[in-house]
mmCIF file of the C-alpha atoms, coordinates in Angstrom:
data_MODEL
# 
_entry.id   MODEL 
# 
loop_
_atom_site.group_PDB 
_atom_site.id 
_atom_site.type_symbol 
_atom_site.label_atom_id 
_atom_site.label_alt_id 
_atom_site.label_comp_id 
_atom_site.label_asym_id 
_atom_site.label_entity_id 
_atom_site.label_seq_id 
_atom_site.pdbx_PDB_ins_code 
_atom_site.Cartn_x 
_atom_site.Cartn_y 
_atom_site.Cartn_z 
_atom_site.occupancy 
_atom_site.B_iso_or_equiv 
_atom_site.pdbx_formal_charge 
_atom_site.auth_seq_id 
_atom_site.auth_comp_id 
_atom_site.auth_asym_id 
_atom_site.auth_atom_id 
_atom_site.pdbx_PDB_model_num 
ATOM 1   C CA . UNK A 1 1   ? 27.784 20.615 -41.780 1.00 0.00 ? 1   UNK A CA 1 
ATOM 2   C CA . UNK A 1 2   ? 25.259 19.242 -39.284 1.00 0.00 ? 2   UNK A CA 1 
ATOM 3   C CA . UNK A 1 3   ? 23.871 20.755 -36.116 1.00 0.00 ? 3   UNK A CA 1 
ATOM 4   C CA . UNK A 1 4   ? 25.490 19.412 -32.984 1.00 0.00 ? 4   UNK A CA 1 
ATOM 5   C CA . UNK A 1 5   ? 23.079 18.089 -30.359 1.00 0.00 ? 5   UNK A CA 1 
ATOM 6   C CA . UNK A 1 6   ? 23.361 20.118 -27.148 1.00 0.00 ? 6   UNK A CA 1 
ATOM 7   C CA . UNK A 1 7   ? 21.515 18.464 -24.226 1.00 0.00 ? 7   UNK A CA 1 
ATOM 8   C CA . UNK A 1 8   ? 21.264 21.705 -22.231 1.00 0.00 ? 8   UNK A CA 1 
ATOM 9   C CA . UNK A 1 9   ? 19.212 23.276 -25.030 1.00 0.00 ? 9   UNK A CA 1 
ATOM 10  C CA . UNK A 1 10  ? 16.784 20.349 -24.995 1.00 0.00 ? 10  UNK A CA 1 
ATOM 11  C CA . UNK A 1 11  ? 16.522 20.623 -21.204 1.00 0.00 ? 11  UNK A CA 1 
ATOM 12  C CA . UNK A 1 12  ? 15.702 24.335 -21.554 1.00 0.00 ? 12  UNK A CA 1 
ATOM 13  C CA . UNK A 1 13  ? 13.104 23.450 -24.211 1.00 0.00 ? 13  UNK A CA 1 
ATOM 14  C CA . UNK A 1 14  ? 11.456 20.865 -21.911 1.00 0.00 ? 14  UNK A CA 1 
ATOM 15  C CA . UNK A 1 15  ? 11.217 23.465 -19.149 1.00 0.00 ? 15  UNK A CA 1 
ATOM 16  C CA . UNK A 1 16  ? 9.918  26.308 -21.328 1.00 0.00 ? 16  UNK A CA 1 
ATOM 17  C CA . UNK A 1 17  ? 7.637  24.379 -23.696 1.00 0.00 ? 17  UNK A CA 1 
ATOM 18  C CA . UNK A 1 18  ? 6.309  21.590 -21.481 1.00 0.00 ? 18  UNK A CA 1 
ATOM 19  C CA . UNK A 1 19  ? 6.844  21.979 -17.728 1.00 0.00 ? 19  UNK A CA 1 
ATOM 20  C CA . UNK A 1 20  ? 6.196  25.712 -17.328 1.00 0.00 ? 20  UNK A CA 1 
ATOM 21  C CA . UNK A 1 21  ? 2.926  25.685 -19.329 1.00 0.00 ? 21  UNK A CA 1 
ATOM 22  C CA . UNK A 1 22  ? 1.753  22.453 -17.650 1.00 0.00 ? 22  UNK A CA 1 
ATOM 23  C CA . UNK A 1 23  ? 2.432  23.741 -14.155 1.00 0.00 ? 23  UNK A CA 1 
ATOM 24  C CA . UNK A 1 24  ? 0.944  27.157 -14.938 1.00 0.00 ? 24  UNK A CA 1 
ATOM 25  C CA . UNK A 1 25  ? -2.241 25.506 -16.231 1.00 0.00 ? 25  UNK A CA 1 
ATOM 26  C CA . UNK A 1 26  ? -2.395 23.618 -12.909 1.00 0.00 ? 26  UNK A CA 1 
ATOM 27  C CA . UNK A 1 27  ? -2.229 26.787 -10.815 1.00 0.00 ? 27  UNK A CA 1 
ATOM 28  C CA . UNK A 1 28  ? 1.524  26.957 -10.156 1.00 0.00 ? 28  UNK A CA 1 
ATOM 29  C CA . UNK A 1 29  ? 3.456  30.216 -10.330 1.00 0.00 ? 29  UNK A CA 1 
ATOM 30  C CA . UNK A 1 30  ? 7.032  30.289 -11.645 1.00 0.00 ? 30  UNK A CA 1 
ATOM 31  C CA . UNK A 1 31  ? 9.505  31.504 -9.056  1.00 0.00 ? 31  UNK A CA 1 
ATOM 32  C CA . UNK A 1 32  ? 13.225 32.117 -9.222  1.00 0.00 ? 32  UNK A CA 1 
ATOM 33  C CA . UNK A 1 33  ? 15.291 29.513 -11.018 1.00 0.00 ? 33  UNK A CA 1 
ATOM 34  C CA . UNK A 1 34  ? 13.488 26.266 -11.665 1.00 0.00 ? 34  UNK A CA 1 
ATOM 35  C CA . UNK A 1 35  ? 10.883 26.557 -8.902  1.00 0.00 ? 35  UNK A CA 1 
ATOM 36  C CA . UNK A 1 36  ? 7.095  26.597 -9.133  1.00 0.00 ? 36  UNK A CA 1 
ATOM 37  C CA . UNK A 1 37  ? 4.733  27.202 -6.202  1.00 0.00 ? 37  UNK A CA 1 
ATOM 38  C CA . UNK A 1 38  ? 1.024  26.857 -5.493  1.00 0.00 ? 38  UNK A CA 1 
ATOM 39  C CA . UNK A 1 39  ? -1.414 26.929 -2.607  1.00 0.00 ? 39  UNK A CA 1 
ATOM 40  C CA . UNK A 1 40  ? -4.111 24.261 -2.842  1.00 0.00 ? 40  UNK A CA 1 
ATOM 41  C CA . UNK A 1 41  ? -6.626 24.368 -0.021  1.00 0.00 ? 41  UNK A CA 1 
ATOM 42  C CA . UNK A 1 42  ? -4.663 24.346 3.248   1.00 0.00 ? 42  UNK A CA 1 
ATOM 43  C CA . UNK A 1 43  ? -1.401 23.194 1.634   1.00 0.00 ? 43  UNK A CA 1 
ATOM 44  C CA . UNK A 1 44  ? 1.470  25.084 0.001   1.00 0.00 ? 44  UNK A CA 1 
ATOM 45  C CA . UNK A 1 45  ? 3.552  23.168 -2.583  1.00 0.00 ? 45  UNK A CA 1 
ATOM 46  C CA . UNK A 1 46  ? 6.845  23.878 -4.320  1.00 0.00 ? 46  UNK A CA 1 
ATOM 47  C CA . UNK A 1 47  ? 8.226  21.843 -7.214  1.00 0.00 ? 47  UNK A CA 1 
ATOM 48  C CA . UNK A 1 48  ? 11.941 22.252 -7.826  1.00 0.00 ? 48  UNK A CA 1 
ATOM 49  C CA . UNK A 1 49  ? 14.170 20.930 -10.595 1.00 0.00 ? 49  UNK A CA 1 
ATOM 50  C CA . UNK A 1 50  ? 17.644 19.918 -9.485  1.00 0.00 ? 50  UNK A CA 1 
ATOM 51  C CA . UNK A 1 51  ? 20.062 19.675 -12.380 1.00 0.00 ? 51  UNK A CA 1 
ATOM 52  C CA . UNK A 1 52  ? 23.215 17.611 -11.897 1.00 0.00 ? 52  UNK A CA 1 
ATOM 53  C CA . UNK A 1 53  ? 26.570 19.287 -11.919 1.00 0.00 ? 53  UNK A CA 1 
ATOM 54  C CA . UNK A 1 54  ? 27.920 16.818 -14.482 1.00 0.00 ? 54  UNK A CA 1 
ATOM 55  C CA . UNK A 1 55  ? 31.145 17.729 -16.186 1.00 0.00 ? 55  UNK A CA 1 
ATOM 56  C CA . UNK A 1 56  ? 30.005 15.807 -19.235 1.00 0.00 ? 56  UNK A CA 1 
ATOM 57  C CA . UNK A 1 57  ? 28.691 18.309 -21.772 1.00 0.00 ? 57  UNK A CA 1 
ATOM 58  C CA . UNK A 1 58  ? 27.003 15.580 -23.798 1.00 0.00 ? 58  UNK A CA 1 
ATOM 59  C CA . UNK A 1 59  ? 24.574 14.801 -20.986 1.00 0.00 ? 59  UNK A CA 1 
ATOM 60  C CA . UNK A 1 60  ? 22.149 16.626 -18.720 1.00 0.00 ? 60  UNK A CA 1 
ATOM 61  C CA . UNK A 1 61  ? 20.651 14.846 -15.721 1.00 0.00 ? 61  UNK A CA 1 
ATOM 62  C CA . UNK A 1 62  ? 17.872 16.310 -13.638 1.00 0.00 ? 62  UNK A CA 1 
ATOM 63  C CA . UNK A 1 63  ? 15.338 15.343 -11.005 1.00 0.00 ? 63  UNK A CA 1 
ATOM 64  C CA . UNK A 1 64  ? 12.418 16.896 -9.186  1.00 0.00 ? 64  UNK A CA 1 
ATOM 65  C CA . UNK A 1 65  ? 11.647 17.570 -5.565  1.00 0.00 ? 65  UNK A CA 1 
ATOM 66  C CA . UNK A 1 66  ? 8.317  18.375 -4.030  1.00 0.00 ? 66  UNK A CA 1 
ATOM 67  C CA . UNK A 1 67  ? 8.153  20.386 -0.820  1.00 0.00 ? 67  UNK A CA 1 
ATOM 68  C CA . UNK A 1 68  ? 4.782  20.639 0.858   1.00 0.00 ? 68  UNK A CA 1 
ATOM 69  C CA . UNK A 1 69  ? 3.691  22.266 4.083   1.00 0.00 ? 69  UNK A CA 1 
ATOM 70  C CA . UNK A 1 70  ? 0.657  23.792 5.759   1.00 0.00 ? 70  UNK A CA 1 
ATOM 71  C CA . UNK A 1 71  ? -0.030 27.163 4.135   1.00 0.00 ? 71  UNK A CA 1 
ATOM 72  C CA . UNK A 1 72  ? 1.829  29.927 5.976   1.00 0.00 ? 72  UNK A CA 1 
ATOM 73  C CA . UNK A 1 73  ? 4.903  27.864 6.902   1.00 0.00 ? 73  UNK A CA 1 
ATOM 74  C CA . UNK A 1 74  ? 6.543  28.939 3.618   1.00 0.00 ? 74  UNK A CA 1 
ATOM 75  C CA . UNK A 1 75  ? 6.718  32.476 5.019   1.00 0.00 ? 75  UNK A CA 1 
ATOM 76  C CA . UNK A 1 76  ? 8.805  31.458 8.034   1.00 0.00 ? 76  UNK A CA 1 
ATOM 77  C CA . UNK A 1 77  ? 12.520 31.194 8.589   1.00 0.00 ? 77  UNK A CA 1 
ATOM 78  C CA . UNK A 1 78  ? 14.136 28.441 10.582  1.00 0.00 ? 78  UNK A CA 1 
ATOM 79  C CA . UNK A 1 79  ? 17.227 29.007 12.725  1.00 0.00 ? 79  UNK A CA 1 
ATOM 80  C CA . UNK A 1 80  ? 19.755 26.167 12.574  1.00 0.00 ? 80  UNK A CA 1 
ATOM 81  C CA . UNK A 1 81  ? 23.146 26.684 14.236  1.00 0.00 ? 81  UNK A CA 1 
ATOM 82  C CA . UNK A 1 82  ? 22.434 30.427 14.472  1.00 0.00 ? 82  UNK A CA 1 
ATOM 83  C CA . UNK A 1 83  ? 21.753 30.680 10.729  1.00 0.00 ? 83  UNK A CA 1 
ATOM 84  C CA . UNK A 1 84  ? 18.440 31.660 9.174   1.00 0.00 ? 84  UNK A CA 1 
ATOM 85  C CA . UNK A 1 85  ? 17.404 28.863 6.824   1.00 0.00 ? 85  UNK A CA 1 
ATOM 86  C CA . UNK A 1 86  ? 14.643 28.540 4.234   1.00 0.00 ? 86  UNK A CA 1 
ATOM 87  C CA . UNK A 1 87  ? 11.210 27.242 5.272   1.00 0.00 ? 87  UNK A CA 1 
ATOM 88  C CA . UNK A 1 88  ? 11.919 23.834 3.737   1.00 0.00 ? 88  UNK A CA 1 
ATOM 89  C CA . UNK A 1 89  ? 14.001 23.075 6.837   1.00 0.00 ? 89  UNK A CA 1 
ATOM 90  C CA . UNK A 1 90  ? 10.972 23.630 9.072   1.00 0.00 ? 90  UNK A CA 1 
ATOM 91  C CA . UNK A 1 91  ? 9.906  20.375 10.748  1.00 0.00 ? 91  UNK A CA 1 
ATOM 92  C CA . UNK A 1 92  ? 6.374  21.006 9.479   1.00 0.00 ? 92  UNK A CA 1 
ATOM 93  C CA . UNK A 1 93  ? 7.641  20.948 5.889   1.00 0.00 ? 93  UNK A CA 1 
ATOM 94  C CA . UNK A 1 94  ? 7.734  17.645 4.027   1.00 0.00 ? 94  UNK A CA 1 
ATOM 95  C CA . UNK A 1 95  ? 10.375 17.129 1.320   1.00 0.00 ? 95  UNK A CA 1 
ATOM 96  C CA . UNK A 1 96  ? 9.522  14.402 -1.144  1.00 0.00 ? 96  UNK A CA 1 
ATOM 97  C CA . UNK A 1 97  ? 11.731 12.967 -3.851  1.00 0.00 ? 97  UNK A CA 1 
ATOM 98  C CA . UNK A 1 98  ? 9.579  12.468 -6.913  1.00 0.00 ? 98  UNK A CA 1 
ATOM 99  C CA . UNK A 1 99  ? 10.221 8.743  -7.125  1.00 0.00 ? 99  UNK A CA 1 
ATOM 100 C CA . UNK A 1 100 ? 8.477  8.476  -3.749  1.00 0.00 ? 100 UNK A CA 1 
ATOM 101 C CA . UNK A 1 101 ? 5.336  9.904  -5.355  1.00 0.00 ? 101 UNK A CA 1 
ATOM 102 C CA . UNK A 1 102 ? 5.121  7.282  -8.116  1.00 0.00 ? 102 UNK A CA 1 
ATOM 103 C CA . UNK A 1 103 ? 3.134  4.087  -7.747  1.00 0.00 ? 103 UNK A CA 1 
ATOM 104 C CA . UNK A 1 104 ? 4.977  0.877  -6.990  1.00 0.00 ? 104 UNK A CA 1 
ATOM 105 C CA . UNK A 1 105 ? 4.003  -0.414 -10.439 1.00 0.00 ? 105 UNK A CA 1 
ATOM 106 C CA . UNK A 1 106 ? 5.507  2.667  -12.138 1.00 0.00 ? 106 UNK A CA 1 
ATOM 107 C CA . UNK A 1 107 ? 8.692  2.390  -10.076 1.00 0.00 ? 107 UNK A CA 1 
ATOM 108 C CA . UNK A 1 108 ? 9.125  -1.269 -11.037 1.00 0.00 ? 108 UNK A CA 1 
ATOM 109 C CA . UNK A 1 109 ? 8.627  -0.361 -14.712 1.00 0.00 ? 109 UNK A CA 1 
ATOM 110 C CA . UNK A 1 110 ? 11.182 2.455  -14.557 1.00 0.00 ? 110 UNK A CA 1 
ATOM 111 C CA . UNK A 1 111 ? 13.700 0.377  -12.621 1.00 0.00 ? 111 UNK A CA 1 
ATOM 112 C CA . UNK A 1 112 ? 13.384 -2.623 -14.965 1.00 0.00 ? 112 UNK A CA 1 
ATOM 113 C CA . UNK A 1 113 ? 13.640 -0.479 -18.092 1.00 0.00 ? 113 UNK A CA 1 
ATOM 114 C CA . UNK A 1 114 ? 16.191 2.106  -17.009 1.00 0.00 ? 114 UNK A CA 1 
ATOM 115 C CA . UNK A 1 115 ? 17.882 0.852  -13.855 1.00 0.00 ? 115 UNK A CA 1 
ATOM 116 C CA . UNK A 1 116 ? 17.188 4.160  -12.103 1.00 0.00 ? 116 UNK A CA 1 
ATOM 117 C CA . UNK A 1 117 ? 14.225 5.880  -10.576 1.00 0.00 ? 117 UNK A CA 1 
ATOM 118 C CA . UNK A 1 118 ? 14.661 9.553  -9.807  1.00 0.00 ? 118 UNK A CA 1 
ATOM 119 C CA . UNK A 1 119 ? 16.904 11.014 -12.492 1.00 0.00 ? 119 UNK A CA 1 
ATOM 120 C CA . UNK A 1 120 ? 15.919 11.945 -16.025 1.00 0.00 ? 120 UNK A CA 1 
ATOM 121 C CA . UNK A 1 121 ? 18.863 11.911 -18.441 1.00 0.00 ? 121 UNK A CA 1 
ATOM 122 C CA . UNK A 1 122 ? 19.225 13.731 -21.754 1.00 0.00 ? 122 UNK A CA 1 
ATOM 123 C CA . UNK A 1 123 ? 22.147 12.250 -23.642 1.00 0.00 ? 123 UNK A CA 1 
ATOM 124 C CA . UNK A 1 124 ? 21.245 11.708 -27.297 1.00 0.00 ? 124 UNK A CA 1 
ATOM 125 C CA . UNK A 1 125 ? 18.881 13.482 -29.625 1.00 0.00 ? 125 UNK A CA 1 
ATOM 126 C CA . UNK A 1 126 ? 16.882 10.455 -30.757 1.00 0.00 ? 126 UNK A CA 1 
ATOM 127 C CA . UNK A 1 127 ? 15.952 9.647  -27.136 1.00 0.00 ? 127 UNK A CA 1 
ATOM 128 C CA . UNK A 1 128 ? 14.587 13.114 -26.275 1.00 0.00 ? 128 UNK A CA 1 
ATOM 129 C CA . UNK A 1 129 ? 11.026 12.624 -27.528 1.00 0.00 ? 129 UNK A CA 1 
ATOM 130 C CA . UNK A 1 130 ? 10.862 9.305  -25.714 1.00 0.00 ? 130 UNK A CA 1 
ATOM 131 C CA . UNK A 1 131 ? 12.056 10.966 -22.502 1.00 0.00 ? 131 UNK A CA 1 
ATOM 132 C CA . UNK A 1 132 ? 9.400  13.664 -22.806 1.00 0.00 ? 132 UNK A CA 1 
ATOM 133 C CA . UNK A 1 133 ? 6.485  11.460 -23.893 1.00 0.00 ? 133 UNK A CA 1 
ATOM 134 C CA . UNK A 1 134 ? 7.183  8.175  -22.092 1.00 0.00 ? 134 UNK A CA 1 
ATOM 135 C CA . UNK A 1 135 ? 8.766  9.507  -18.919 1.00 0.00 ? 135 UNK A CA 1 
ATOM 136 C CA . UNK A 1 136 ? 8.039  13.113 -18.007 1.00 0.00 ? 136 UNK A CA 1 
ATOM 137 C CA . UNK A 1 137 ? 4.484  13.335 -19.309 1.00 0.00 ? 137 UNK A CA 1 
ATOM 138 C CA . UNK A 1 138 ? 3.496  9.988  -17.770 1.00 0.00 ? 138 UNK A CA 1 
ATOM 139 C CA . UNK A 1 139 ? 5.108  10.804 -14.416 1.00 0.00 ? 139 UNK A CA 1 
ATOM 140 C CA . UNK A 1 140 ? 3.750  14.341 -14.168 1.00 0.00 ? 140 UNK A CA 1 
ATOM 141 C CA . UNK A 1 141 ? 0.272  13.891 -15.597 1.00 0.00 ? 141 UNK A CA 1 
ATOM 142 C CA . UNK A 1 142 ? -0.549 10.451 -14.156 1.00 0.00 ? 142 UNK A CA 1 
ATOM 143 C CA . UNK A 1 143 ? 1.199  10.538 -10.781 1.00 0.00 ? 143 UNK A CA 1 
ATOM 144 C CA . UNK A 1 144 ? 2.764  13.786 -9.612  1.00 0.00 ? 144 UNK A CA 1 
ATOM 145 C CA . UNK A 1 145 ? -0.030 16.280 -10.326 1.00 0.00 ? 145 UNK A CA 1 
ATOM 146 C CA . UNK A 1 146 ? -2.799 13.966 -9.030  1.00 0.00 ? 146 UNK A CA 1 
ATOM 147 C CA . UNK A 1 147 ? -0.853 13.503 -5.772  1.00 0.00 ? 147 UNK A CA 1 
ATOM 148 C CA . UNK A 1 148 ? -0.235 17.243 -5.368  1.00 0.00 ? 148 UNK A CA 1 
ATOM 149 C CA . UNK A 1 149 ? -3.928 17.895 -6.076  1.00 0.00 ? 149 UNK A CA 1 
ATOM 150 C CA . UNK A 1 150 ? -5.064 15.262 -3.564  1.00 0.00 ? 150 UNK A CA 1 
ATOM 151 C CA . UNK A 1 151 ? -2.929 16.600 -0.692  1.00 0.00 ? 151 UNK A CA 1 
ATOM 152 C CA . UNK A 1 152 ? -5.087 19.660 -0.064  1.00 0.00 ? 152 UNK A CA 1 
ATOM 153 C CA . UNK A 1 153 ? -6.124 19.435 3.592   1.00 0.00 ? 153 UNK A CA 1 
ATOM 154 C CA . UNK A 1 154 ? -4.163 19.332 6.830   1.00 0.00 ? 154 UNK A CA 1 
ATOM 155 C CA . UNK A 1 155 ? -5.627 15.900 7.639   1.00 0.00 ? 155 UNK A CA 1 
ATOM 156 C CA . UNK A 1 156 ? -4.458 14.366 4.356   1.00 0.00 ? 156 UNK A CA 1 
ATOM 157 C CA . UNK A 1 157 ? -1.086 16.118 4.641   1.00 0.00 ? 157 UNK A CA 1 
ATOM 158 C CA . UNK A 1 158 ? -0.484 14.898 8.202   1.00 0.00 ? 158 UNK A CA 1 
ATOM 159 C CA . UNK A 1 159 ? -1.630 11.383 7.353   1.00 0.00 ? 159 UNK A CA 1 
ATOM 160 C CA . UNK A 1 160 ? 0.697  11.153 4.319   1.00 0.00 ? 160 UNK A CA 1 
ATOM 161 C CA . UNK A 1 161 ? 3.643  12.667 6.183   1.00 0.00 ? 161 UNK A CA 1 
ATOM 162 C CA . UNK A 1 162 ? 3.216  10.368 9.183   1.00 0.00 ? 162 UNK A CA 1 
ATOM 163 C CA . UNK A 1 163 ? 2.519  7.148  7.286   1.00 0.00 ? 163 UNK A CA 1 
ATOM 164 C CA . UNK A 1 164 ? 5.097  7.611  4.539   1.00 0.00 ? 164 UNK A CA 1 
ATOM 165 C CA . UNK A 1 165 ? 7.871  8.568  6.959   1.00 0.00 ? 165 UNK A CA 1 
ATOM 166 C CA . UNK A 1 166 ? 7.317  5.402  8.990   1.00 0.00 ? 166 UNK A CA 1 
ATOM 167 C CA . UNK A 1 167 ? 7.049  3.049  6.019   1.00 0.00 ? 167 UNK A CA 1 
ATOM 168 C CA . UNK A 1 168 ? 10.240 0.955  5.776   1.00 0.00 ? 168 UNK A CA 1 
ATOM 169 C CA . UNK A 1 169 ? 12.242 1.987  2.726   1.00 0.00 ? 169 UNK A CA 1 
ATOM 170 C CA . UNK A 1 170 ? 13.433 -1.206 1.095   1.00 0.00 ? 170 UNK A CA 1 
ATOM 171 C CA . UNK A 1 171 ? 14.140 -1.543 -2.586  1.00 0.00 ? 171 UNK A CA 1 
ATOM 172 C CA . UNK A 1 172 ? 11.006 -0.456 -4.422  1.00 0.00 ? 172 UNK A CA 1 
ATOM 173 C CA . UNK A 1 173 ? 8.255  0.327  -1.943  1.00 0.00 ? 173 UNK A CA 1 
ATOM 174 C CA . UNK A 1 174 ? 4.772  1.717  -2.094  1.00 0.00 ? 174 UNK A CA 1 
ATOM 175 C CA . UNK A 1 175 ? 4.626  5.310  -3.224  1.00 0.00 ? 175 UNK A CA 1 
ATOM 176 C CA . UNK A 1 176 ? 2.459  8.158  -2.045  1.00 0.00 ? 176 UNK A CA 1 
ATOM 177 C CA . UNK A 1 177 ? 0.284  7.571  -5.124  1.00 0.00 ? 177 UNK A CA 1 
ATOM 178 C CA . UNK A 1 178 ? -0.518 4.043  -3.877  1.00 0.00 ? 178 UNK A CA 1 
ATOM 179 C CA . UNK A 1 179 ? -1.227 5.341  -0.385  1.00 0.00 ? 179 UNK A CA 1 
ATOM 180 C CA . UNK A 1 180 ? -3.612 8.071  -1.568  1.00 0.00 ? 180 UNK A CA 1 
ATOM 181 C CA . UNK A 1 181 ? -5.424 6.345  -4.410  1.00 0.00 ? 181 UNK A CA 1 
ATOM 182 C CA . UNK A 1 182 ? -5.293 2.604  -3.765  1.00 0.00 ? 182 UNK A CA 1 
ATOM 183 C CA . UNK A 1 183 ? -5.780 2.156  -0.027  1.00 0.00 ? 183 UNK A CA 1 
# 
């Protein structure tokens, strides 16, 4: 009898053995669910994992979101249609899909090799190490964490938020990494 590959278990292993220790070593604190938070200079950041609600048990898809805001905004509530909403709905908060953080070069590589940008997919055991080493580690250590580290003042935050929100989104465009490190 052989052990059946269960993608959810590998996802849990990635979170507990790679992401949590990496984020903790970079000053993030684990919150509820799959959320990590940190204050860096004047800026508060939250990294969230969104797992797909796939009905296919042989596959787990997930992606990351980064929410950043001036420190203090995370303690506020926003009222929308008479309902108290989380701080991420505050107009001073900036929600970033992780593919928008990557460099244009990295996006082109991912698109040409996988046909997708933002989702990581666990679907067969022999591809799991490749996903961790060639995708997650490269994206987090070379792009995502350097960008989060660099956005540490209100001036940088406002500049990124203003410039990146006005940049025309067509196909594969410049990422925040390009804006911060190559301009």
